C-alpha positions in Angstrom: 64.7 152.5 92.9 68.5 152.8 93.3 68.1 155.6 95.7 65.7 153.5 97.9 68.1 150.6 97.9 70.9 152.9 99.0 68.8 154.3 101.8 67.9 150.8 102.9 71.5 149.7 102.9 72.5 152.7 105.0 69.7 152.0 107.5 70.8 148.3 107.8 74.4 149.3 108.3 73.4 151.8 111.1 71.1 149.2 112.7 73.7 146.4 112.7 76.4 148.7 114.2 74.1 149.3 117.2 74.1 145.6 118.0 77.5 144.7 116.8 79.9 147.4 117.9 83.1 147.8 116.0 85.8 145.7 117.7 89.3 144.9 116.7 90.6 141.4 117.5 94.3 141.7 118.5 96.5 140.7 115.6 98.3 138.2 117.9 97.4 136.2 120.9 98.6 132.9 122.5 96.6 129.7 122.2 97.7 126.9 124.6 96.3 123.5 124.5 95.0 120.9 122.1 92.3 120.4 119.5 90.1 119.1 122.3 90.6 121.9 124.7 92.6 125.1 124.5 92.9 128.5 126.3 93.5 131.8 124.5 95.5 134.5 126.2 94.9 138.0 124.8 96.1 141.5 125.6 93.5 144.1 124.9 94.4 147.8 124.5 92.5 150.2 126.9 90.3 151.7 124.1 88.9 148.2 123.3 88.5 146.8 126.8 84.8 147.7 126.9 84.4 145.2 124.0 86.4 142.5 125.8 83.6 140.0 126.1 82.7 140.4 122.4 86.4 140.1 121.4 86.6 136.8 123.4 83.5 135.5 121.7 84.9 136.3 118.3 88.2 134.4 119.2 86.1 131.4 120.4 84.2 131.5 117.1 87.4 131.6 115.1 89.0 128.8 117.1 86.5 126.0 117.9 88.9 124.3 120.4 89.2 127.4 122.6 87.1 127.0 125.7 88.4 129.9 127.7 89.7 133.4 126.8 91.9 135.1 129.4 92.9 138.8 129.3 96.2 139.9 130.7 95.6 142.3 133.6 99.1 142.7 135.0 102.8 142.4 134.3 104.6 139.4 135.9 104.4 139.8 139.7 105.2 138.0 142.9 107.8 135.4 143.7 106.5 133.0 141.0 106.6 135.8 138.4 103.1 135.2 137.1 100.6 137.5 135.4 97.1 138.0 136.6 94.3 137.2 134.2 90.6 137.9 133.8 88.3 135.2 132.4 86.5 137.1 129.6 84.5 134.1 128.3 84.2 130.4 128.7 85.2 127.9 131.4 87.1 128.7 134.6 88.8 125.4 134.3 92.0 126.5 132.5 94.1 123.3 132.8 95.2 122.1 129.3 97.4 119.6 127.6 99.6 121.3 125.1 101.6 119.3 122.4 104.5 120.5 120.4 107.1 118.6 118.3 105.9 115.3 119.6 106.0 115.9 123.4 103.4 117.0 125.9 103.1 119.9 128.3 100.3 119.8 130.9 99.7 123.1 132.7 97.4 125.8 133.9 98.5 129.2 132.6 97.0 130.9 135.7 99.3 128.9 138.0 102.5 128.5 136.0 104.5 130.3 133.2 104.5 128.8 129.7 105.0 130.4 126.3 104.0 128.5 123.2 106.0 131.1 121.2 109.2 129.6 122.5 108.7 126.3 120.8 111.3 127.1 118.1 113.8 128.2 120.7 113.3 125.0 122.6 114.2 123.1 119.5 117.3 125.2 118.9 118.6 124.3 122.4 117.6 120.6 122.1 119.6 120.2 118.9 122.8 121.3 120.7 122.7 118.7 123.5 124.9 115.7 123.3 124.6 112.2 124.9 125.9 111.9 128.4 125.4 115.5 129.5 124.2 116.5 132.9 122.1 119.7 132.6 121.1 122.1 135.3 117.7 123.7 134.4 117.1 126.7 136.6 113.7 128.4 136.8 112.3 125.4 135.0 108.6 126.0 135.4 106.7 123.0 133.9 110.1 122.1 132.3 109.2 122.4 128.6 112.9 122.7 127.6 113.5 119.4 129.3 110.8 117.6 127.3 112.2 119.1 124.0 115.7 118.0 124.9 114.7 114.5 126.0 112.7 114.0 122.9 115.8 114.5 120.7 118.5 113.2 123.1 117.3 110.8 125.8 120.8 109.9 127.0 121.1 112.8 129.4 120.3 113.7 133.0 118.4 116.9 133.8 118.1 118.6 137.2 115.0 120.9 137.0 114.5 123.5 139.7 111.6 125.9 140.4 110.3 127.6 143.5 106.6 127.3 142.4 105.1 124.1 143.8 102.5 124.1 141.0 105.2 124.2 138.4 106.9 121.1 139.9 103.6 119.3 140.3 102.9 119.8 136.6 106.5 119.0 135.6 106.2 115.6 137.5 103.0 114.9 135.5 104.7 115.9 132.3 107.6 113.5 133.0 105.1 110.6 133.2 103.2 111.8 130.1 106.5 111.9 128.1 107.8 108.6 129.7 111.0 110.2 130.9 110.6 109.9 134.7 114.1 108.3 135.0 115.8 111.0 133.1 114.9 114.0 135.2 115.3 115.1 138.8 112.6 117.6 139.9 113.3 119.9 142.8 110.9 122.5 144.3 112.9 125.2 146.0 115.0 128.3 145.7 117.8 127.9 143.1 120.3 129.6 145.5 119.7 126.8 148.1 119.3 123.9 145.8 122.2 124.3 143.3 124.9 124.0 145.9 124.5 120.2 145.8 125.4 120.3 142.1 128.5 122.4 142.1 131.1 121.0 139.6 128.8 118.4 138.2 127.1 119.9 135.1 128.0 120.2 131.4 125.2 122.7 130.5 123.1 125.3 132.4 119.7 126.6 131.2 118.7 130.0 132.6 115.4 130.6 130.9 114.0 133.2 133.2 115.1 136.6 131.7 113.9 138.7 134.7 116.6 138.3 137.3 118.6 135.5 135.9 121.7 137.7 135.7 121.9 137.5 139.5 122.5 133.8 139.3 125.3 133.7 136.7 127.9 133.2 139.4 126.0 130.2 140.7 125.6 128.8 137.2 129.4 128.9 136.7 129.9 127.0 140.0 127.6 124.2 138.8 129.8 123.6 135.7 132.5 121.0 135.7 136.1 122.1 136.1 136.7 121.8 132.3 133.9 124.3 131.8 130.7 124.0 129.8 127.8 125.9 128.2 125.4 128.4 129.7 122.3 129.5 127.9 121.7 132.9 129.4 118.3 134.6 128.8 117.8 138.3 129.5 116.1 141.5 128.2 117.6 143.8 125.6 116.5 146.9 123.8 115.8 146.6 120.1 118.6 149.0 119.1 121.3 147.1 121.1 119.8 143.8 122.4 122.9 142.0 123.6 125.3 144.5 125.2 123.7 144.6 128.6 123.6 140.8 128.8 127.3 140.5 127.8 128.2 143.1 130.4 126.6 141.0 133.1 128.3 137.9 131.9 131.7 139.6 132.2 131.0 140.4 135.8 130.8 136.7 136.8 132.7 134.7 134.1 136.4 135.1 133.7 136.9 133.3 130.4 134.1 132.7 127.9 133.3 132.6 124.2 130.0 133.7 122.7 128.7 130.8 120.7 125.4 132.4 119.6 123.2 135.4 120.2 119.4 135.2 119.5 116.3 137.3 119.6 113.8 135.0 121.2 110.6 137.0 121.2 109.3 140.6 121.9 108.7 141.4 125.5 107.2 144.9 125.1 107.6 147.7 122.4 111.3 147.9 121.4 112.4 145.4 124.0 113.2 141.7 123.4 113.8 138.5 125.3 117.2 137.4 124.1 119.5 134.4 124.6 123.3 134.4 124.7 125.0 131.0 124.4 128.2 131.1 126.4 131.0 128.6 126.3 132.7 128.9 129.7 136.3 127.9 129.7 137.7 126.0 132.7 
């Protein structure tokens, strides 16, 4: 009897495997959105891509609020530095309303950059801002750092600049959603062209785009007031020495500065991190 049961169990296992191929859901993936509607963004290794649709279905089963699963198909490309995505399952409408720490971020991840993994970093920056500051926010995207700052410290003025018109469109909607339209100036354009009007007027500079931000450090210094100020400089760094290259770049453009903090923000690729170096620039 036991032998027959064992044979039956083996048969059922073989039968089920034919209809439910072995798939491995990635250990981490981003979910952007709300309880009502969210999008999952997943990276699938080559050996598992033939099971992409099944992986997407499993993710949607696990997270009832996920209505679309997107697979990353490229690195960041083009002038807007966006990834390309494939819709593995669900709706092609990928616009969502994301909420974190009491503020809202409306966006479409296929049109603008946004990382839910940087929520803690946004809070870290927001806690440092003091009343009365004027802040230049370069490469702002949908301006999530602005909403984090204004939630904690509403007595500031923020100038948010991005070249992507979709980013500024969503940032404008987010300003209304967060009821801070009078606290932020949104500008669609190239940072190099826009920032000249703000030379010598800012207390703090946010440079949240790690890819290429180093080329704008000289511009950031010019935006600071004569007495100096703070630059939050984001860049890439290898795991074994994450900050040296960023500090080397800072020394090229800034005569006198003090490092206030150095942080690993999140992994970019194996053994490479997005990092932030907080610089106090002396006038």
